FIPAMI-952314 format. One line per field, with one value per residue (C-alpha): residue number from 1; chain; x negated, y negated, z. Coordinates in pm, 1 decimal. Each point is the difference from the previous one (the first is absolute). Example, Ala and Ser with C-alpha at 12.3 -4.5 7.8 and 13.67 -1.06 7.14 Angstrom:
2
i <- (1	2)
ch <- (A	A)
px <- (-1230.0	-137.0)
py <- (450.0	-344.0)
pz <- (780.0	-66.0)
***
This chain:
171
i <- (1	2	3	4	5	6	7	8	9	10	11	12	13	14	15	16	17	18	19	20	21	22	23	24	25	26	27	28	29	30	31	32	33	34	35	36	37	38	39	40	41	42	43	44	45	46	47	48	49	50	51	52	53	54	55	56	57	58	59	60	61	62	63	64	65	66	67	68	69	70	71	72	73	74	75	76	77	78	79	80	81	82	83	84	85	86	87	88	89	90	91	92	93	94	95	96	97	98	99	100	101	102	103	104	105	106	107	108	109	110	111	112	113	114	115	116	117	118	119	120	121	122	123	124	125	126	127	128	129	130	131	132	133	134	135	136	137	138	139	140	141	142	143	144	145	146	147	148	149	150	151	152	153	154	155	156	157	158	159	160	161	162	163	164	165	166	167	168	169	170	171)
ch <- (A	A	A	A	A	A	A	A	A	A	A	A	A	A	A	A	A	A	A	A	A	A	A	A	A	A	A	A	A	A	A	A	A	A	A	A	A	A	A	A	A	A	A	A	A	A	A	A	A	A	A	A	A	A	A	A	A	A	A	A	A	A	A	A	A	A	A	A	A	A	A	A	A	A	A	A	A	A	A	A	A	A	A	A	A	A	A	A	A	A	A	A	A	A	A	A	A	A	A	A	A	A	A	A	A	A	A	A	A	A	A	A	A	A	A	A	A	A	A	A	A	A	A	A	A	A	A	A	A	A	A	A	A	A	A	A	A	A	A	A	A	A	A	A	A	A	A	A	A	A	A	A	A	A	A	A	A	A	A	A	A	A	A	A	A	A	A	A	A	A	A)
px <- (-467.6	-93.7	209.4	-151.8	81.4	-179.2	95.0	-172.6	-335.6	-10.7	134.4	-237.9	10.3	192.3	-178.5	102.4	-148.2	84.9	-46.2	14.3	97.6	-102.3	124.1	-124.6	163.3	146.5	378.3	178.6	81.8	360.8	233.7	-69.5	-304.0	72.0	9.4	-210.2	-365.4	-214.3	-121.2	-203.3	188.6	-115.9	251.8	-104.5	149.2	-107.2	100.1	-28.8	-35.4	11.0	-185.9	-6.4	375.8	103.0	223.6	332.3	-100.2	331.3	-132.3	-277.5	-284.3	-24.9	-378.0	23.5	219.8	-239.2	-291.1	186.6	119.4	-397.4	-20.1	294.0	243.2	377.8	271.9	-98.8	170.4	-258.0	218.2	217.2	230.3	-173.4	214.5	-187.4	314.7	-58.7	360.6	60.2	-192.8	-286.3	-48.6	-194.9	-286.8	-74.6	-366.3	-171.3	-373.2	-170.8	-385.0	-72.6	289.8	280.8	348.6	279.5	357.9	200.1	393.3	23.3	-210.3	-251.2	-4.0	205.7	-36.3	239.9	-137.9	-296.4	46.5	-47.0	56.8	-13.5	-298.4	-351.3	-318.5	-294.7	-357.7	-126.5	-299.3	219.9	210.1	-295.6	-146.2	324.2	22.1	-352.8	90.0	320.9	-232.3	-221.8	289.1	122.3	-326.1	-21.5	363.7	-99.1	-297.1	224.8	259.6	-263.5	-146.0	350.9	36.7	304.3	91.6	-82.1	216.7	-179.1	-222.9	-276.8	-217.2	289.4	2.4	-381.4	20.2	256.3	-221.2	-274.0	207.2	109.0	-371.6	-84.4	246.2)
py <- (475.2	36.3	33.6	272.1	181.0	197.4	-272.3	-244.3	181.6	-17.2	-346.5	-274.5	-284.7	-284.5	-344.6	-313.3	-330.1	-360.4	-317.0	-365.2	-291.8	-353.0	-329.5	-319.4	-337.1	-311.6	-53.8	-293.6	0.4	-124.5	2.6	-294.8	-125.8	-353.1	110.5	294.7	55.9	273.3	285.1	293.3	338.0	372.7	235.7	375.4	325.6	343.2	275.0	371.0	300.3	370.5	192.1	-323.7	-23.3	-348.8	-1.6	-218.6	-368.2	-57.2	217.7	-186.0	209.0	-82.7	-3.8	0.4	324.9	166.7	-48.8	118.1	305.5	88.3	23.8	251.8	187.6	-114.2	-183.9	-346.9	-303.7	-10.0	-161.6	-291.7	-206.7	-298.1	-221.0	103.2	141.6	396.4	82.0	-162.4	231.5	143.6	376.8	226.7	242.5	283.3	31.0	358.8	20.6	331.5	70.6	-76.7	-207.3	-250.2	73.2	-269.4	113.8	-271.3	-58.0	-86.5	-18.7	-302.8	-29.6	-271.7	200.8	287.2	207.6	91.5	329.8	-17.4	244.9	-280.2	179.3	-141.0	178.9	-213.7	101.7	-165.7	-105.8	-178.8	-161.2	-129.5	-140.8	-152.5	-148.1	-167.4	-134.2	-152.5	-176.0	-138.4	-129.8	-166.3	-155.6	-128.3	-149.9	-154.1	-186.7	-133.1	-109.0	-148.3	-207.8	-137.6	-60.1	248.8	230.6	361.2	257.5	342.4	151.7	120.8	65.3	232.0	190.4	47.7	100.1	271.6	136.5	19.0	176.5	276.0	37.8	102.0	286.5)
pz <- (16002.4	-367.5	-301.3	-231.5	-300.4	-250.9	-250.8	218.1	-0.9	-391.9	-4.0	-93.7	277.1	-92.1	-30.6	150.3	-151.4	-3.0	-190.3	161.0	-232.4	165.1	-186.9	158.1	-68.9	152.2	75.5	144.0	340.9	54.4	-273.9	-205.1	-158.6	102.2	394.6	-29.7	-34.8	-163.9	219.3	-81.5	-69.9	-9.5	-137.0	22.2	-84.0	104.1	-247.5	116.9	-229.0	70.0	-273.0	-208.5	-0.9	124.6	314.6	-15.5	49.2	181.2	297.5	190.8	150.7	368.9	66.4	370.3	-4.2	-238.0	215.7	309.5	-195.0	-42.0	385.7	67.2	-184.1	16.9	-194.5	-103.1	-187.6	-263.9	-269.0	61.7	-227.3	-193.2	216.3	319.7	156.0	53.3	-0.9	-330.1	-203.3	194.7	63.0	241.7	-88.8	226.7	23.9	94.5	87.1	-89.6	41.2	-378.9	-116.1	91.4	-134.6	-70.0	-15.1	-134.7	39.1	-365.5	-314.0	46.6	-380.2	-176.7	-326.3	58.6	-295.3	237.0	153.6	380.4	277.6	259.6	150.9	-68.0	126.8	21.0	114.8	315.2	-209.6	-248.1	247.2	185.0	-321.2	-81.7	362.8	-39.3	-338.6	156.0	266.3	-284.0	-197.4	338.2	75.2	-361.1	47.7	351.7	-142.8	-270.3	246.5	241.8	-291.0	-70.0	382.6	2.6	274.9	-31.4	185.1	-30.1	274.3	-208.8	329.7	124.8	-321.6	23.7	343.9	-118.0	-258.4	245.6	252.5	-292.0	-84.6	368.2	-12.2)
***
């Protein structure tokens, strides 16, 4: 099942990129300074860009679903509300696999800036998506090392993401 048009053949592939900001510090555990104690904190944000246009920060990229979408086409809840409840403000992305490219069809514009023209169809080359996927793993490995150094729990399965990339390379 492919989505083709003459326009697509002339169209320059979209580019997915990211930036991760990490801040470390200490916060009081328990509410008051008198009864609390200082513990390490690591705050991080992952910001996504398509063609250097920043995606809406109120929509959180669901990393686990992204890696699942690389294995097979389908509809995935790739973005959720910043509160963590998908039904509050998340949206689905239909992911189409073709030989040389992967296509995202979004329910809504992913950009907060409504002056950005968007057809809600994004076409990425597999080469670029794999580069993005590996870069995302590197960012999470860096975050994991910071979290571990601060004795904090890390909740992403980097090994699983690496297995997915390895599986895709085999095809």
